[in-house]
C-alpha positions in Angstrom: 70.3 68.1 62.4 66.6 69.1 62.6 63.6 69.8 60.4 62.4 73.3 60.7 59.5 73.2 58.1 57.1 70.2 57.6 55.8 71.9 54.3 58.9 72.4 52.8 61.3 70.1 54.5 63.9 72.6 55.5 67.0 71.0 57.3 68.8 72.7 59.6 72.0 71.1 60.3 75.0 71.9 62.7 78.4 70.5 61.9 80.5 68.3 64.5 84.0 68.9 65.2 84.9 66.2 62.8 82.7 67.9 60.1 84.2 71.1 60.9 87.7 69.4 60.4 86.8 68.0 57.0 85.3 71.2 55.7 88.1 73.2 56.7 90.0 70.5 54.2 88.0 71.9 51.4 85.2 70.4 49.4 86.9 67.0 48.3 87.5 66.1 51.8 83.8 67.1 52.9 81.7 64.2 51.2 78.8 63.1 52.5 78.1 59.8 51.5 76.1 58.2 54.5 73.8 59.7 57.1 71.4 58.5 59.7 68.2 59.7 61.2 66.6 59.3 64.5 63.4 59.6 66.3 64.9 60.8 69.8 62.5 63.6 70.2 59.3 61.3 69.8 57.1 60.2 72.6 55.3 57.2 71.5 53.2 56.7 74.6 51.2 59.8 73.1 49.6 57.5 70.6 46.2 57.2 72.0 44.2 54.2 70.7 41.2 55.3 72.5 41.1 58.8 70.8 37.2 59.5 70.6 37.7 60.8 67.0 38.8 57.3 65.9 41.9 55.6 64.0 43.0 58.6 61.9 43.3 60.8 65.3 45.5 58.1 67.3 48.7 59.9 66.4 47.6 63.3 66.1 49.5 64.4 69.3 52.8 63.0 68.2 52.1 64.5 64.7 51.7 68.0 66.4 54.5 67.8 68.6 57.1 70.9 68.2 59.4 70.8 65.4 62.9 70.2 66.6 65.9 72.3 65.7 69.5 70.9 65.4 71.1 70.3 68.7 74.8 71.2 69.1 75.5 68.7 71.9 76.6 65.6 69.8 76.4 63.4 72.9 72.5 63.7 72.9 71.8 62.8 69.1 70.9 59.7 67.5 70.3 57.5 70.5 67.4 55.9 68.8 68.4 55.4 65.3 65.7 54.6 62.6 66.8 51.3 60.5 65.3 49.6 57.3 64.3 45.8 58.3 63.1 43.2 56.1 59.4 43.1 55.8 57.7 40.9 58.4 60.3 41.7 60.9 58.6 42.5 64.3 61.7 42.4 66.5 64.4 45.4 66.9 67.9 44.5 66.4 69.8 43.7 69.7 73.5 43.0 70.5 74.7 39.6 71.9 78.1 39.1 73.4 77.9 35.7 75.1 78.8 37.4 78.3 77.0 39.2 81.1 80.0 40.5 82.7 83.7 41.0 82.8 85.6 40.2 85.8 89.4 40.2 85.6 92.5 40.1 88.2 95.4 41.9 87.6 98.8 39.6 87.3 102.6 40.6 87.2 103.3 37.5 85.3 100.5 36.8 82.7 97.9 39.3 82.6 94.4 37.8 81.6 92.6 39.1 78.9 88.8 38.8 77.7 87.9 39.0 73.9 84.5 40.0 73.2 83.1 39.6 69.9 79.7 41.2 69.6 77.2 40.2 66.9 73.5 41.7 66.1 70.4 40.0 65.7 67.8 40.4 62.9 70.5 39.4 60.3 72.5 42.5 60.3 76.2 42.1 59.3 78.7 43.9 61.6 80.5 45.0 58.4 81.4 47.5 57.1 79.8 49.6 59.9 81.0 47.6 62.9 80.7 48.6 66.5 81.8 51.5 68.7 83.0 50.2 72.1 83.3 52.8 75.4 85.0 51.7 78.4 84.0 54.3 80.9 87.2 54.1 83.2 90.7 54.1 81.6 92.5 53.9 84.8 90.9 50.5 85.5 91.5 48.7 82.4 93.0 48.7 78.7 90.6 48.5 75.8 91.6 47.8 72.2 89.9 46.7 69.0 90.8 45.0 65.9 89.9 48.6 64.0 87.5 49.3 61.3 89.4 51.7 58.8 86.8 54.2 57.2 84.2 53.5 60.0 81.6 56.5 60.6 81.9 58.7 63.4 79.1 57.6 66.1 78.0 59.9 69.0 79.4 58.9 72.4 76.6 59.2 74.9 78.4 60.5 77.8 79.0 63.7 79.2 82.5 65.6 78.9 83.3 64.9 82.5 83.3 61.3 81.7 84.5 61.2 78.5 87.9 62.6 79.7 88.2 59.3 81.3 86.9 56.9 79.1 88.2 54.8 76.0 86.3 54.7 72.9 87.2 52.5 70.1 85.6 51.1 66.7 85.9 47.4 65.3 84.3 44.3 65.4 86.4 42.5 67.8 87.4 43.9 71.1 89.9 43.1 74.0 90.0 44.1 77.5 92.7 43.6 80.0 93.3 44.7 83.6 95.6 47.7 84.8 97.5 47.3 88.0 94.6 48.7 90.5 95.2 49.2 94.2 91.6 48.3 95.0 88.7 46.3 93.3 87.3 48.8 90.8 84.1 48.5 88.9 83.3 50.4 85.6 81.3 49.3 82.4 81.6 48.8 78.8 79.3 50.0 76.4 78.8 48.7 72.8 77.1 50.4 70.0 76.1 49.1 66.8 77.4 51.9 64.3 74.4 50.8 61.7 71.6 49.8 63.9 72.3 52.0 66.9 71.5 48.9 69.2 73.4 49.2 72.5 74.4 46.7 75.4 76.1 47.5 78.6 78.5 45.1 80.4 79.5 45.4 84.1 83.2 45.2 84.2 85.2 44.6 87.3 89.0 44.8 87.8 90.3 43.2 90.9 94.1 44.0 92.2 97.0 41.5 92.1 96.8 38.5 94.5 99.1 38.7 97.6 100.8 35.6 98.1 
């Protein structure tokens, strides 16, 4: 979705696959109750505090950037969401998991499991929006969640070739268990805050079963 005209605030919107599916079900199913906005296209490095015409012109280059039309590729939207924070907040929300990486070794007897319960800084409660988790390689491990009924759809920022082999789930608690790989496999787990857009990437290493 993008603004086409600054004066009249005309909005150009392209429905995602999920949106078209709901629209096909009828007006009662296509009921927009929430939306998100982002400033993906804004280059804040153009803010010029040394502009010779003074403070009113510091942001003129940004304000005069071309108007962005809707982008049909949903994997390239809403990377940098705009959120409402309490007055006085000077830090953007970040996700904490308590772990810096995941390393698991497959076992035929008792397969290990790593549980991840993310939290968000700046007082953001995970509910009702929760998180979206993306495991890039479904051949290396199993990713599950506690589920989050009614959670919003969130753009997955990976290309089509990667998404075919990825696992994407939503929830507030996630578990990873290794698969029976033949060689050590490295992949990554990405967590996205469904409300804030905050992200964190966790390296994942899956080792084959130990031969005794």
